[in-house]
C-alpha positions as CSV (number, residue, x, y, z in Angstrom):
1,M,-82.4,22.7,-7.2
2,S,-78.9,23.2,-8.5
3,Q,-78.3,24.9,-11.8
4,Q,-76.5,23.4,-14.7
5,T,-73.1,25.1,-14.8
6,T,-71.3,23.3,-17.7
7,I,-72.1,21.9,-21.2
8,D,-70.6,18.6,-22.3
9,G,-70.5,17.1,-25.8
10,L,-73.9,15.3,-25.3
11,L,-75.7,18.4,-24.2
12,L,-74.0,20.5,-26.9
13,K,-75.2,18.1,-29.5
14,E,-78.8,18.5,-28.2
15,M,-78.4,22.2,-28.3
16,I,-77.2,22.3,-31.9
17,I,-80.0,20.0,-33.0
18,A,-82.5,22.1,-31.2
19,G,-81.1,25.2,-32.9
20,A,-81.4,23.6,-36.3
21,N,-84.9,22.4,-35.7
22,L,-86.1,25.9,-34.5
23,L,-84.4,27.5,-37.5
24,E,-86.2,25.1,-39.9
25,Q,-89.5,25.9,-38.2
26,N,-88.9,29.6,-38.9
27,R,-87.2,29.3,-42.2
28,E,-89.9,30.8,-44.3
29,A,-90.4,33.7,-41.9
30,I,-86.7,34.5,-42.1
31,D,-86.8,34.2,-45.9
32,A,-89.5,36.8,-45.9
33,L,-87.3,39.3,-44.1
34,N,-85.1,39.7,-47.2
35,V,-85.2,43.3,-48.3
36,F,-85.6,42.5,-52.0
37,P,-89.1,41.2,-52.5
38,V,-87.8,38.7,-55.1
39,P,-88.9,35.0,-55.2
40,D,-85.4,33.7,-54.4
41,G,-84.9,35.6,-51.1
42,D,-83.4,32.6,-49.3
43,T,-81.5,33.6,-46.2
44,G,-83.5,31.3,-44.0
45,T,-83.3,28.5,-46.4
46,N,-79.5,28.8,-46.8
47,M,-79.0,28.9,-43.1
48,S,-81.3,26.0,-42.5
49,L,-79.5,23.9,-45.1
50,T,-76.2,24.8,-43.5
51,M,-77.5,23.6,-40.1
52,K,-78.9,20.4,-41.6
53,S,-75.5,19.6,-42.8
54,T,-74.2,20.3,-39.3
55,V,-76.7,17.9,-37.8
56,R,-75.9,15.2,-40.3
57,E,-72.3,15.3,-39.2
58,I,-73.1,14.9,-35.5
59,A,-76.5,13.0,-35.4
60,A,-75.0,9.5,-35.4
61,H,-72.4,10.2,-32.7
62,D,-72.6,10.7,-28.9
63,V,-69.4,12.4,-28.1
64,P,-68.8,13.2,-24.4
65,S,-66.2,15.9,-25.2
66,A,-67.7,19.3,-26.0
67,S,-64.6,20.3,-28.0
68,K,-64.7,17.2,-30.2
69,L,-68.4,17.6,-30.8
70,A,-67.9,21.3,-31.7
71,D,-65.2,20.3,-34.2
72,M,-67.6,17.8,-35.8
73,A,-70.3,20.4,-36.0
74,A,-68.0,23.0,-37.5
75,R,-66.9,20.5,-40.1
76,G,-70.5,19.7,-41.0
77,A,-71.4,23.3,-41.3
78,L,-68.4,24.1,-43.5
79,K,-69.3,21.2,-45.8
80,G,-72.9,22.3,-46.3
81,A,-72.6,26.1,-46.0
82,R,-74.7,27.9,-48.7
83,G,-75.1,31.5,-49.5
84,N,-73.4,34.4,-47.6
85,S,-75.6,33.9,-44.5
86,G,-74.9,30.1,-44.4
87,V,-71.1,30.6,-44.9
88,I,-71.0,33.2,-42.2
89,L,-72.9,30.9,-39.9
90,S,-70.4,28.1,-40.6
91,Q,-67.6,30.5,-39.7
92,I,-69.2,31.4,-36.4
93,L,-69.4,27.7,-35.6
94,R,-65.9,27.2,-36.8
95,G,-64.6,30.0,-34.5
96,F,-66.7,28.7,-31.6
97,A,-65.0,25.3,-31.9
98,R,-61.6,27.0,-31.9
99,G,-62.5,29.0,-28.9
100,I,-63.3,26.0,-26.8
101,D,-60.6,23.8,-28.3
102,G,-59.2,21.1,-25.9
103,N,-62.0,21.3,-23.3
104,D,-64.4,18.5,-22.6
105,T,-66.9,20.8,-20.9
106,I,-67.9,24.4,-21.4
107,D,-68.4,26.8,-18.5
108,A,-69.7,30.4,-18.8
109,A,-66.3,31.9,-19.4
110,L,-65.4,29.4,-22.0
111,F,-68.8,29.8,-23.8
112,A,-68.2,33.5,-23.9
113,K,-64.7,32.9,-25.3
114,G,-66.2,30.6,-28.0
115,L,-68.6,33.4,-29.0
116,R,-65.8,35.9,-29.3
117,S,-63.8,33.5,-31.4
118,G,-66.9,32.9,-33.6
119,A,-67.4,36.6,-34.2
120,D,-63.7,37.1,-35.0
121,T,-63.6,34.2,-37.5
122,A,-66.8,35.4,-39.2
123,Y,-65.5,38.9,-39.6
124,K,-62.2,37.6,-41.1
125,A,-64.1,35.5,-43.7
126,V,-65.8,38.6,-45.2
127,M,-63.7,40.9,-47.3
128,K,-65.8,44.0,-46.6
129,P,-67.8,43.4,-43.5
130,K,-71.1,45.4,-43.4
131,E,-72.6,46.5,-40.1
132,G,-76.3,46.0,-39.5
133,T,-76.0,42.4,-40.5
134,I,-75.5,39.0,-38.9
135,L,-71.9,40.0,-38.3
136,T,-73.0,42.9,-36.1
137,V,-75.3,40.6,-34.2
138,I,-72.7,38.0,-33.3
139,R,-70.1,40.7,-32.5
140,V,-72.3,42.5,-30.0
141,I,-73.5,39.3,-28.5
142,A,-69.9,38.2,-28.0
143,E,-68.9,41.6,-26.5
144,D,-71.9,41.6,-24.1
145,S,-71.1,38.0,-23.1
146,A,-67.5,38.9,-22.3
147,R,-68.6,41.7,-20.0
148,Y,-71.3,39.5,-18.3
149,V,-68.9,36.7,-17.4
150,I,-66.5,39.1,-15.7
151,K,-69.2,39.8,-13.1
152,H,-70.9,36.3,-13.2
153,P,-68.1,33.8,-14.1
154,D,-70.1,30.8,-12.9
155,N,-73.6,31.6,-14.1
156,L,-74.0,29.7,-17.4
157,P,-77.8,29.8,-17.4
158,G,-77.7,33.6,-16.8
159,L,-75.1,34.0,-19.7
160,L,-77.4,32.2,-22.1
161,D,-80.3,34.5,-21.1
162,K,-77.9,37.4,-21.6
163,V,-77.0,36.1,-25.1
164,I,-80.7,36.2,-26.2
165,R,-81.4,39.6,-24.6
166,S,-78.3,41.0,-26.3
167,G,-79.2,39.4,-29.6
168,E,-82.8,40.8,-29.5
169,S,-81.5,44.3,-28.6
170,I,-78.9,44.6,-31.4
171,L,-81.2,42.9,-33.9
172,A,-83.9,45.6,-33.3
173,K,-81.2,48.2,-34.0
174,T,-80.2,46.8,-37.4
175,P,-82.8,49.0,-39.4
176,D,-81.0,52.1,-38.0
177,M,-77.7,50.8,-39.5
178,L,-79.0,49.9,-42.9
179,P,-81.5,52.3,-44.5
180,A,-82.8,49.6,-46.8
181,L,-83.9,47.6,-43.8
182,K,-85.6,50.6,-42.2
183,Q,-87.5,51.5,-45.4
184,A,-88.7,47.9,-45.8
185,G,-89.7,47.8,-42.2
186,V,-87.7,44.6,-41.4
187,V,-84.7,43.6,-39.3
188,D,-81.7,41.8,-40.8
189,S,-82.6,38.3,-41.9
190,G,-79.2,36.8,-41.2
191,G,-79.2,38.2,-37.7
192,Q,-82.7,36.9,-37.1
193,G,-81.5,33.4,-38.3
194,L,-78.6,33.4,-35.9
195,L,-80.7,34.5,-33.0
196,T,-83.2,31.7,-33.8
197,V,-80.4,29.2,-33.6
198,L,-79.2,30.6,-30.3
199,R,-82.7,30.5,-28.9
200,G,-82.8,26.8,-29.8
201,W,-79.5,26.4,-27.9
202,R,-80.9,28.0,-24.8
203,A,-84.1,26.0,-24.9
204,A,-82.2,22.7,-25.1
205,F,-79.9,23.8,-22.3
206,N,-82.9,24.5,-20.1
207,G,-84.5,21.1,-20.9
208,E,-87.2,22.5,-23.2
209,K,-88.4,20.4,-26.0
210,I,-88.0,21.8,-29.6
211,E,-90.3,19.9,-31.9
212,E,-88.3,17.8,-34.3
213,T,-88.2,18.7,-38.0
214,A,-86.5,17.6,-41.1
215,A,-83.3,19.1,-39.6
216,N,-83.1,16.3,-37.1
217,V,-81.7,13.6,-39.4
218,G,-80.5,10.2,-38.4
219,A,-83.5,7.9,-38.6
220,A,-82.7,4.2,-38.1
221,A,-84.3,3.2,-41.3
222,T,-81.7,5.1,-43.4
223,F,-78.8,5.2,-41.0
224,E,-75.6,3.5,-42.0
225,F,-72.7,3.6,-39.5
226,E,-69.2,3.1,-40.8
227,D,-67.4,1.4,-37.9
228,D,-63.7,1.2,-38.9
229,H,-62.1,-1.1,-36.3
230,D,-58.8,-0.9,-38.2
231,S,-58.4,2.8,-37.4
232,L,-58.6,2.3,-33.7
233,E,-55.2,3.2,-32.1
234,E,-55.9,1.0,-29.1
235,I,-58.7,-1.3,-28.1
236,K,-59.9,-0.2,-24.7
237,F,-63.3,-1.9,-25.2
238,K,-63.2,-5.3,-26.8
239,Y,-66.7,-6.0,-27.9
240,C,-68.4,-4.2,-30.8
241,T,-72.1,-4.6,-30.0
242,E,-74.9,-3.8,-32.4
243,F,-78.6,-4.5,-32.2
244,I,-82.0,-3.0,-33.0
245,I,-84.7,-2.2,-30.4
246,Q,-88.3,-2.6,-31.6
247,E,-91.8,-3.1,-30.1
248,M,-91.2,-0.6,-27.3
249,N,-92.4,-1.5,-23.8
250,P,-95.5,0.4,-22.6
251,G,-94.7,3.8,-21.0
252,V,-91.3,4.2,-22.6
253,T,-90.6,7.8,-23.5
254,E,-87.9,9.7,-25.4
255,D,-86.3,10.6,-22.1
256,D,-85.9,6.9,-21.4
257,V,-84.1,6.5,-24.7
258,N,-81.8,9.5,-23.9
259,R,-81.0,8.0,-20.5
260,F,-80.2,4.7,-22.2
261,R,-77.8,6.5,-24.5
262,T,-76.1,8.1,-21.4
263,R,-75.8,4.7,-19.6
264,L,-74.1,3.3,-22.6
265,T,-71.5,6.1,-22.6
266,R,-70.6,5.0,-19.0
267,I,-69.7,1.4,-20.1
268,G,-68.1,2.1,-23.4
269,D,-67.4,4.4,-26.3
270,C,-68.4,4.9,-30.0
271,V,-72.0,5.1,-28.8
272,V,-74.7,5.5,-31.5
273,V,-78.4,5.5,-30.6
274,V,-80.6,6.6,-33.5
275,G,-84.2,6.2,-34.6
276,D,-87.7,6.8,-33.3
277,F,-90.2,4.8,-31.3
278,S,-90.8,2.3,-34.1
279,L,-87.1,1.3,-34.4
280,V,-83.9,2.3,-32.6
281,K,-80.5,1.2,-33.9
282,V,-77.8,0.8,-31.3
283,H,-74.0,0.6,-31.6
284,V,-71.4,0.6,-28.8
285,H,-67.9,-0.6,-28.0
286,T,-67.9,-2.1,-24.5
287,N,-66.3,-4.7,-22.3
288,E,-69.8,-5.4,-20.9
289,P,-72.1,-6.3,-23.8
290,G,-74.4,-8.1,-21.3
291,K,-75.1,-4.8,-19.6
292,A,-75.8,-3.0,-22.9
293,L,-78.4,-5.7,-23.7
294,Q,-79.9,-5.6,-20.2
295,Y,-80.4,-1.8,-20.4
296,A,-81.9,-2.2,-23.9
297,C,-84.4,-4.9,-22.8
298,E,-85.8,-2.3,-20.4
299,L,-87.0,-0.4,-23.5
300,G,-88.2,-3.1,-25.8
301,E,-87.5,-6.2,-27.9
302,L,-84.1,-6.8,-29.3
303,V,-83.4,-8.1,-32.9
304,N,-80.4,-8.4,-35.2
305,L,-77.9,-8.8,-32.4
306,K,-74.2,-8.9,-33.4
307,I,-71.2,-8.9,-31.0
308,D,-67.7,-8.9,-32.5
309,N,-64.5,-9.4,-30.5
310,M,-62.3,-6.6,-31.9
311,A,-59.2,-7.8,-30.1
312,E,-59.4,-11.1,-31.9
313,E,-60.1,-9.4,-35.1
314,R,-56.9,-7.3,-34.7
315,R,-54.7,-10.4,-33.9
316,E,-56.0,-12.0,-37.1
317,R,-55.3,-8.9,-39.1
318,L,-51.8,-8.6,-37.8
319,R,-51.1,-12.3,-38.7
320,Q,-52.5,-11.8,-42.2
321,A,-50.5,-8.5,-42.6
322,E,-47.3,-10.2,-41.7
323,E,-47.9,-13.0,-44.3
324,A,-48.7,-10.4,-46.9
325,Q,-45.8,-8.1,-46.2
326,K,-43.2,-10.0,-48.2
327,A,-45.4,-10.3,-51.2
328,A,-46.2,-6.6,-51.0
329,E,-42.5,-5.6,-50.9
330,Q,-41.8,-7.6,-54.0
331,K,-44.6,-5.8,-55.9
332,R,-43.8,-2.4,-54.5
333,A,-41.0,-1.5,-57.0
334,Q,-43.2,-2.5,-59.9
335,E,-46.2,-0.5,-58.6
336,E,-44.0,2.6,-58.0
337,Q,-42.7,2.4,-61.5
338,A,-46.2,2.0,-62.9
339,A,-47.5,4.9,-60.8
340,Q,-44.7,7.2,-62.1
341,Q,-45.5,6.3,-65.6
342,A,-49.2,6.9,-65.1
343,Q,-48.5,10.2,-63.5
344,S,-46.4,11.3,-66.5
345,E,-49.1,10.2,-68.9
346,E,-51.9,12.0,-66.9
347,E,-50.2,15.3,-66.3
348,L,-52.5,18.0,-65.0
349,K,-53.4,20.6,-67.7
350,E,-52.4,24.2,-67.0
351,Y,-55.9,25.7,-66.6
352,G,-59.5,24.6,-65.8
353,M,-62.7,26.4,-65.1
354,V,-65.7,25.8,-62.9
355,A,-68.9,27.8,-63.3
356,V,-72.1,28.0,-61.2
357,S,-75.1,28.0,-63.5
358,L,-78.8,27.5,-63.1
359,G,-80.7,26.9,-66.4
360,E,-80.3,24.5,-69.2
361,G,-79.4,27.3,-71.7
362,F,-76.8,28.9,-69.6
363,S,-75.2,25.6,-68.7
364,S,-75.0,24.7,-72.4
365,I,-73.4,28.1,-73.2
366,F,-70.7,27.6,-70.5
367,S,-70.0,24.0,-71.8
368,D,-69.7,25.3,-75.4
369,L,-67.2,27.9,-74.2
370,G,-65.0,25.2,-72.7
371,V,-65.9,25.4,-69.0
372,D,-64.8,22.0,-67.4
373,H,-67.4,21.6,-64.7
374,I,-70.9,23.2,-64.2
375,V,-72.2,23.4,-60.6
376,E,-75.9,23.5,-60.6
377,G,-77.2,26.4,-58.5
378,G,-77.4,30.1,-58.3
379,Q,-80.5,32.2,-57.9
380,T,-82.8,29.7,-56.4
381,M,-80.4,27.2,-54.8
382,N,-77.0,28.3,-53.8
383,P,-74.4,25.5,-54.0
384,S,-72.5,24.6,-50.8
385,I,-68.8,25.0,-50.2
386,E,-68.5,21.2,-50.6
387,D,-70.3,21.3,-53.9
388,I,-67.8,23.8,-55.3
389,L,-64.8,22.1,-53.7
390,E,-65.7,18.8,-55.3
391,A,-66.0,20.5,-58.7
392,V,-62.6,22.1,-58.3
393,S,-61.1,18.7,-57.3
394,G,-62.6,17.1,-60.3
395,V,-60.9,19.4,-62.7
396,G,-57.5,18.1,-63.7
397,A,-55.8,21.4,-63.8
398,R,-53.1,23.2,-61.8
399,T,-55.0,26.5,-61.8
400,V,-58.8,26.5,-61.6
401,F,-60.9,29.6,-62.2
402,V,-64.2,29.6,-60.4
403,L,-67.1,31.7,-61.6
404,P,-69.7,32.0,-58.8
405,N,-72.1,34.0,-61.1
406,N,-74.1,35.2,-58.1
407,S,-73.2,37.6,-55.4
408,N,-74.5,35.2,-52.8
409,V,-72.1,32.4,-53.9
410,I,-68.9,34.4,-54.0
411,L,-68.2,33.9,-50.3
412,A,-68.8,30.1,-50.5
413,A,-66.5,29.9,-53.5
414,S,-63.8,31.9,-51.6
415,Q,-64.0,29.4,-48.7
416,A,-63.7,26.5,-51.1
417,A,-60.6,28.1,-52.6
418,E,-59.0,28.3,-49.2
419,L,-59.7,24.6,-48.5
420,S,-58.5,23.4,-52.0
421,E,-55.0,22.0,-52.5
422,R,-55.1,23.5,-56.1
423,E,-54.5,27.1,-57.0
424,V,-58.0,28.4,-57.2
425,I,-58.8,31.9,-58.5
426,V,-62.4,33.1,-57.7
427,L,-63.6,35.7,-60.1
428,P,-66.2,38.2,-58.7
429,T,-68.9,37.4,-61.3
430,K,-72.3,38.4,-59.9
431,N,-74.4,36.9,-62.6
432,V,-74.1,34.4,-65.5
433,A,-73.8,37.2,-68.1
434,M,-70.7,38.5,-66.3
435,G,-69.4,34.9,-66.1
436,I,-69.8,34.4,-69.9
437,G,-67.9,37.6,-70.5
438,A,-65.1,36.4,-68.2
439,V,-64.8,33.0,-70.0
440,I,-64.7,34.7,-73.4
441,A,-61.7,36.8,-72.2
442,F,-59.7,33.7,-71.0
443,N,-56.3,33.3,-72.8
444,P,-54.6,29.9,-72.4
445,E,-51.3,31.5,-73.3
446,A,-51.4,34.1,-70.5
447,T,-50.3,33.7,-66.9
448,P,-52.8,33.1,-64.1
449,E,-52.5,36.7,-62.9
450,E,-52.9,38.1,-66.4
451,N,-56.0,36.0,-66.9
452,R,-57.4,37.1,-63.5
453,E,-57.0,40.7,-64.5
454,A,-58.3,40.3,-68.0
455,M,-61.3,38.1,-67.1
456,T,-62.3,40.3,-64.1
457,A,-62.1,43.4,-66.4
458,A,-64.2,41.7,-69.0
459,A,-66.8,40.7,-66.5
460,E,-67.0,44.2,-65.0
461,Q,-67.6,45.6,-68.4
462,V,-70.9,43.7,-68.7
463,K,-73.9,45.6,-67.5
464,T,-77.0,43.5,-66.6
465,G,-80.6,43.8,-65.7
466,Q,-83.0,41.1,-64.5
467,I,-86.8,40.9,-64.6
468,T,-88.8,39.0,-62.1
469,F,-91.9,39.4,-59.9
470,A,-92.5,40.7,-56.3
471,V,-93.4,38.1,-53.7
472,R,-94.8,40.6,-51.1
473,D,-95.8,44.2,-50.6
474,T,-92.9,46.5,-49.6
475,V,-91.4,49.9,-50.0
476,F,-87.9,49.9,-51.4
477,E,-86.0,53.2,-52.1
478,D,-89.2,55.1,-52.1
479,K,-90.8,52.7,-54.6
480,E,-94.1,51.2,-53.4
481,I,-94.2,47.6,-54.6
482,K,-97.2,45.2,-54.5
483,E,-97.1,41.5,-54.5
484,G,-97.2,40.2,-58.1
485,D,-95.7,43.4,-59.6
486,I,-93.1,42.9,-62.3
487,I,-89.8,44.4,-61.2
488,G,-86.7,45.2,-63.1
489,I,-83.4,45.1,-61.2
490,H,-80.2,47.0,-62.3
491,N,-77.0,47.3,-60.3
492,G,-78.5,45.8,-57.3
493,R,-81.4,48.2,-57.3
494,I,-85.0,47.8,-58.2
495,E,-85.0,50.3,-61.1
496,V,-88.5,49.9,-62.6
497,V,-91.9,48.5,-61.4
498,G,-95.0,47.8,-63.4
499,Q,-97.5,45.2,-64.6
500,S,-96.2,44.2,-68.0
501,I,-93.1,42.1,-68.5
502,H,-92.7,43.5,-72.0
503,D,-92.9,47.2,-70.9
504,I,-90.5,46.6,-67.9
505,A,-88.0,44.8,-70.3
506,I,-88.0,47.8,-72.7
507,E,-87.6,50.3,-69.9
508,L,-84.9,48.3,-68.1
509,T,-82.9,47.9,-71.3
510,Q,-82.8,51.6,-71.7
511,H,-81.3,51.8,-68.2
512,V,-78.8,49.1,-68.8
513,V,-77.4,50.3,-72.2
514,E,-74.7,53.0,-72.1
515,D,-72.8,54.9,-74.7
516,G,-70.0,52.9,-76.2
517,D,-71.8,49.6,-75.9
518,A,-71.8,47.3,-79.0
519,L,-73.8,44.3,-78.0
520,I,-77.1,43.6,-76.2
521,T,-77.9,40.0,-75.3
522,I,-81.4,39.0,-74.1
523,Y,-81.4,35.7,-72.2
524,Y,-84.9,34.4,-71.7
525,G,-86.0,32.2,-68.8
526,Q,-87.9,28.9,-68.6
527,D,-91.2,30.7,-68.1
528,T,-90.8,32.9,-71.1
529,E,-92.0,31.8,-74.6
530,Q,-89.4,32.0,-77.4
531,E,-91.7,34.0,-79.7
532,D,-92.1,36.6,-76.9
533,A,-88.3,36.8,-76.5
534,D,-87.8,37.1,-80.3
535,A,-90.3,39.9,-80.5
536,L,-88.7,41.7,-77.7
537,G,-85.3,41.3,-79.4
538,E,-86.7,42.8,-82.6
539,E,-88.1,45.8,-80.7
540,V,-84.9,46.4,-78.9
541,A,-83.0,46.2,-82.2
542,E,-85.2,49.0,-83.5
543,L,-84.5,51.1,-80.4
544,F,-80.8,50.6,-80.7
545,P,-80.1,50.3,-84.5
546,D,-76.3,50.8,-84.1
547,L,-76.0,47.9,-81.7
548,D,-76.0,44.1,-82.3
549,V,-78.9,42.4,-80.5
550,E,-78.8,38.6,-79.7
551,V,-81.6,36.5,-78.1
552,Q,-80.5,33.3,-76.4
553,Y,-82.2,30.8,-74.2
554,G,-80.9,30.9,-70.6
555,G,-83.6,28.7,-69.0
556,Q,-83.3,30.4,-65.7
557,P,-86.2,29.9,-63.3
558,L,-88.2,32.7,-61.7
559,Y,-86.5,35.4,-63.8
560,Y,-88.2,36.2,-67.1
561,Y,-85.2,37.9,-68.7
562,L,-81.6,38.7,-68.0
563,I,-80.5,41.5,-70.3
564,S,-76.8,42.3,-70.7
565,A,-75.0,45.1,-72.5
566,E,-71.3,45.4,-73.3
């Protein structure tokens, strides 16, 4: 039996979908690897959402070219990338696509080149790469793969086995690189997520079935295919053929549907076959629509048949375009004049602001301070690159300041800034309190760079503490933590642990406040009663009689309090 030696676009699609499915199946287990035992440890969730966006981009298309399919996958990943782990994963896919650019099939050497490009792209996306993370895992996999193909240039199955062995080996070493991992007794969650995706790739390459999950989108019941005949540069296949297969014949399997899809690619292009055994929607451009129908009848009954002659459609469009050309030319001058006038009336303002916020209270505060657009997200649901990019595009300003307000959103915001046509300045705000401080420091009369410096300085002056609960037993920096314990976090560290929200809040405040501070603000979350927050504010005011103390509703989920001092 001969071994598979190359990967085309159809097989690469199956591999990517399998990786996404396997990742979704293991999402909660990967979430649980987060070192911090907090309820929003979401590495697996962010990576899975990123891969779901990837699958959405490719699910409705059967592309024979591996390079074109990889480009589509990278675009989907970039759109939906969430959190640091998701953004890095999207950069790995982006680099992989660059590494195999222009090739319809991938052999062992090209696969290794794609991995190397993926690792390089991911490292470049992170300002201060940290070893012992997903970055280390992809780098070592790429290096080991490059050495393997020198000795085994034609052994693609062997290379994929090597990828998994290499990933398992370096992942097991991540606790030795990061003390926090070693003390918690876990490996790096992002590296585990990447290895899970690559295991899915190898399984699909070997013909193994990965159980479908919500990651495998594209059901016929909800699928809408936008077939833009006008955009076709040439019409190689005349007949746009669409129909639905239902009432499957006895004995038909998923493999039969996959073979049907492959047969269509041999007689046409723009092939789409999506659905399940209850309903399969089919689209193909072909010169042999009869064959497409014949193949389909072998699977089941056909309904909703539609066959359009695209060559005739194009001739009719050209005739109509010629008739309309003269009228269009007469209106052109008037339209240009109107457009120029509209542009002058709708001049972009100089500055705009976008803030990421989660919680009704915080969102209201940002709006009251003049922030143009609030992106929902943060602690429990990181917004995607596309979410942030759309918000920036919706602000009518030449320069847009973006406040990520979460350390796990800064990288996504930075990638959105690179993709935007506007001048976008991402401020390194790690929580909403820092974001509020930055907005207050904004000066509409200052230059963009002066504002960047002033707003960043103001944000960094804000010290914060957060109070939540532990979701599992762990040991962190010599602190033994039990599931359900109340924990106070300060400067990225679990500072205090106990049983009482009130006691932890008092103790954490004493850690947060420093000499020279003038204001303490207590933001209470959606699960905290206002009277409890007010009582805490009064007690804090007694502890710090020389400081102003404010109590405000943040509305944040999962975190009882966010306490800031400045």
